[in-house]
N, C-alpha and C positions, 0 to 999 in steps of 0.2 A: 667740618662742624656739623653736628646732628641737627635735624629739624627742631628737636626739643630745645637745643641750646639756642638756636636762632629765635625760637618763639618766646624765650624769656631772657631778653638782653639785660646785661648788667649795666645800668645807666652809669656812664663814666663821669658825668658831672652831677654834683650834689644839687645844683640849682634845678636841673631837669627833673630830678626825682621829687624835689619839694614842690615844683610847679604841678607835676602830675598828682601828687598827694592833695594839693590844695584844690585842684579841679574836681577830683573824686569826692573830696569833703563837701564841696558845694552841691554836687549832684545828690550825694547820699542825704544831705541835710534837706534838700528840696523834696526828695521822695519820702522822707520820714515825717514831714509836715502832714502828709496824708494819713499816715498811721497815727500820729498824735491826735488828729481830729477824730478819726474813726474809732480808735480803741480806748482813748482816754477822755477826750472832750465830750463826744457824743453820749457815752454811757452816763456821764455826770448830768448832762442836759436832760436826758430822758428820765433819769431817776428823779430829778427835781420835779418833773412833770408827772411823777407817780407811776411810771412803768415798772412792772414787777421784775425781779432779778432774773428769773428764768427767760423772760422775753429779751432782756438786755443781753443775755448770753448769746442770742442769735447774731449779734453784731460780729461775733468771731467767724461767721461765714464769709466775711470779707477776706479772711486769710486763705480762702479756697483757691483763688488763682495762683497764689504763691506756692501752694502745694501742687496744683495741676500743671504749673509751667514746666515741670519735668517732661511732660508729654511733647511740648513743642521746642524744648531747649536745643535739641540737635539740629532742627530745621533752622532756627534762628542763628545758631553758631555756624552752620554751613554757609548761610547768606553773609554773615559777618566776616567770615574768613574765606574770600574767594581764592581760587587756585593761584592767581597772581594779583599783585597790586596791594594798595593799602586796605586796612580793615574798614568795615562800614559801621563801626560802633556809633559814630555821630549821627548818621542817617537814621538809625534805629531809635536812638534816644530822642531825636528831634520829632519824629513822627508820633512816637508814644507820648511825648510831652504835650503836643498839640491836643491830642485826645484827652489827656488828663485835665488840661485847662478847660476844655469844653465841659467835661464832667463836673468840675468844681463850680462852674457857672450854673449848671443845672441844679446842683445841690443847693446853691444859694437861693435859687428861685423856689425850689420845692419847700424848704423849711422843715424843721424837726417835727412839726405836727403830723406831716405825712411821712413818718419814719420808715414805713415799709418801702416807699419810693426812694427815699434817701439811701436806704440799705441796698436796694437794687442798683442804684447809680454808682455807689461806692464799689460794689462788686465788679461792675463793668470797668470802672476806672482802674481797679486793681489788676485787671487783665493787661491793660496797657502798661501800668507801672511795673508789673512783674516781668513783662517782656523787655522793657528797658533795663531792668536789673540784670538780666542775662548778659546783655552787651556790656554793661558797666563792670560787672564782676569779671568777665573774661578779659576786658581791657586791663583791669588792675593786676590780675595774675600774670598776664603776658608782659606787662610793661615794667613792673617793679622787681628789682633784684631781691634775692632772699634777705639780704641785710636790711632792707627797708620794709619787710613784711609787718613787723610790729607797729611801725609808724603808719603804714598803709591801713592796717586794721584799726589803729587808733582813730584815723580819719573816718573810716567806715562806721565804727561804733560811736565815736564822738559826734560825727555828723548825724547819726541816727538819734542820739539823745538830744542834740541841739534842735533838730527838726521836731522831735517829739515834744520838747519843752515849748517850742514856738507853737506847735499845732495843738497842744493841750493847754499850756499856761496862758500865753498871749491871746490865743483864740478865745478862751473862756472869759478873759477880762474884756475883750472886745464884744463878745456876746452880751455880757452884763451891762456894758456901758453904751453900746450902740444897738446892734441887733444881730440876728443870725446871718442875714443877707450881707451886711457890711463886713462882718468878720470873715465870711467865706470868700468874698471877693478880694479882701486884703490878702488872705492866704494864697489865692490864685496868683496875684501879682508878685508876691514874694517867691513863689515856686518858679515863676518864669525868670526872675532875676538870677536865682541860684543855679539855673541850668546853663546860663551863658558861659561861665568859665570852661566847662567841659566842651561845649559846642565849638568854642573858639580855640581850643587847645590843638596842638599838633598831633597827628596820628602816630601810632607806634611804628618803628622801623619794620618794614616788611621783608620776608625772605624772597628769593628769586622765584621759588615755586613751593606751594604747599601741597604735599602728597597725601597727608593724612586726612581721612574723611571722619569728622566728628560724629559719634553715634553713642546711643545708650548701651549698645552691646559691648563696645570697647570699654566703656566705663565700668560696667558690672563685671567684666572679665578680670579686673584688677583687685586682688585681695586687700590691698591697702585702702581702696575706695570703699569696699564692703565693710571693712572694720570701722571706717570713718562714719558710715551711716548708723551703725549701732551706737557709736559714741555720741553722735549728734542727737539721736532720739533720747538717750539717757540724760544727757546734759541739759537739753532744752526742757524736758519734763521737770527735772529737779530745780531749775532756775525760774521757769516761767509759770508753772501751774499755780504757784502760791500768790502771784501778783495780779491775776485776772480780775478779781473783785475788790481790789484795794480802793479804786476811785469811788464806786458806790458805797463802800464801807465808810469812807470819810464823809460822804454826803449824809449818810444815816447817823454819823456821829455828831452832826451839827454844823459842819463847815458849809458856808455858802459858796456859790460858784466863783465869785470874784476872789475870795480868799484862797480857794482851792486852785484857781488859775494862777494866782501869784506864787503859791508854793510850788506848783508844778513847773511854772515858767522860770522864775528866778532860781528856785532851789534845784529844779531838774537840770537847768543849764549849768550851774556851778558844780553840783555834785556829779552829774553824769559826764560832763565834758572833762572835769578834773580827774575823775577815776579812769576815763578812757585814755587820757594822756599818761596817767600813772601806769596803766596797764601796758601801753605801748613801750614805755621805758623798761618796765619789769620784764616783759617778754624779750626785749633786746638783751637784757642782762642775764636772765635765768632760764629763758625758754618758756614755751607755752604750758607745759605739763604742770609744774608746781603752782602756777598762777591759777589754773583751772581748779585745782583741788582746794586751794585756799578760798577761792570764791564760793565753792559749794559749802564749805564749812561755815563761812560767814553768813551765807544765806540761811542755813539751818538755824543758826543762833538768832538771827533777826526775825525770821518767821515765828519761831517759838516765843520770842519776846512779844511780838504782836498778838499772838494767841492769848498769852497771859494778860496783856494789857486790855484787850477787848473783852476778855472773860471777866475781868475785874468789875467792869460796868461803870466805874466812875473815873476812868483815865481821861486825862486832858486830850481834847481833839488835836491839839498841837503836838503832843507826844506821839499820838498815833500817826499824825502826818509826818513827823520826823522819821519814825521807824519805817513807814511806807516808802518815804523818799530814799532812805538808805538801801532798802531792798530793791525797789523797782528802778532806781537810777544808778546809785553808786556801785553796789555789788554786781548787778547785772552788767554794767559797763565794763568793770574790771574783768569779769569772767568771759564775756563774749569777745573782747579783744583777743584773749588767749585762744578761745575756741576757733575764731575765724582765722587766726594765724595758723592754726592746725589745718584748717580747711585749705588755705593757700598752699601749704606744704604738700598736701595730699593731691591737689588737682594737677592733672596732666596739662602742661602749657599748650599742647597741640589742640586741646579741646577744653580749655579752661572754663568756658561758659557752661558747658554740659556738666562737667564734674562739680563745679561750685554750685550749680543749680540743684543737682541731686542732693548735695549736702544741705544746702539752704532750704530746699523743698521739704526735706525731712523735718527741719526746724519748723516750717510753716504748718505741716500736717500735725505735728505733736502740739504746737501752740493752739491750733484750732480745736483739736479734740479737748485739750485742757481748758480752753476758754468756755466751750459749750458745757463741759462737765462742771466747771467751777460755779457757773450760775446756778445749776441745778442743786449742787451740794450746799452752797451757801443759802439758797432759798429754803431747802427742806431740813437742813441740820444746823444752820447758823454759822456765823463767821468763825467762832472758836474752834470747832472740830475741823472745819475746812483748813484753817491756818496751821493747826497742829499736825494734820496729816501731811500737808505740804512740807513742813519742817522736817518730819521724819523721812520723807522721800529724799530731800536734799542731803540729809545725813547718810542715808544708805547708799546714795549715788557716789559718794566720794571714793570708797574703796573700789567700786566697780570701774569708775573712770580712771583710777590709777592703774588698774589691770589692763584696760583697753588701750591705754597710751604707753604701755611698757615698751622699752626700746626693742626694736626688731619685730614687734607684733604686726602682722599684716603686710610685711615687706614682700615685694615681688621677687 
């Protein structure tokens, strides 16, 4: 049996697969609480305090560690996969989790008034969280058989949206009803609880000997991986660049933080998690490729509708919120389940953490560039041109994504 085959065991018992998926879902949910606070709740809080949009766009610098983690992914993966013995995924997640908890306590003490300090702390926390992500993604690819990829990615994306809903929705409600400090400490406690299932789960079966040395050179040598990087850049730009300023837009439309928090929390949870599960089943039935294309076309329509609604000037804030929720939670969840299923198929199980990190790092780089640019475009040209341009990008991306995912393209 090849080392690759050993590295990606087909779990013989359905119960083992579902326990693994549940543990991954808890970890991804906990990690995504941080993103919900940083990228959705914090912009709303700062906008309410009068911070300009181009300054709010600086928050997307928090994405920088997820982009830079490519640089240390091979070192982490070599430590995670020793020549003999079980993987060290749990040790990595535990150490990074402790650092993250300390960072959240520091953010609670600093408060949003010192937003430069909060931004710096979140960037430091993101280095720890992104390192833990390398171990978690590698564990998912090596542990789940291909038949479970759709559901594994549903747990990943669904957990991301559940965490985002908690980090943006519930967090904003707590900020409005209690204060920033209490809300942040509550988020830290929830993060700790959600890590436990993964830390207490059993390690993946280990081969007698691992001879492959994970490296970036080995990753870039694979045509399929290089093709996947182009796909990731295109797809993320088309899906994410249009949603970066939706939270400040809703604040400017007249929604208060508590209402916005309820919409992001309850609505984001129902829509995002439901569409992630729908995406997992759809990928299982029809494969990742058609689901990705459908999601791009739906995003183009929704962003165009938002551009028309905001340009009208008298649209109901709740209508805008509904369209924003469909775009940032529903359609994104559907599309990214399919995209990440594609990532799992592309990743080499002998160095899954490196390959998946390269693909996801491209996601982070493109997201950060788009987030920084979104604030500038919205500030200087307004929301309508910004949304209309994003809708056109999503529409143009559909045929290109179809070409990049054509059968046989990039095969070794």
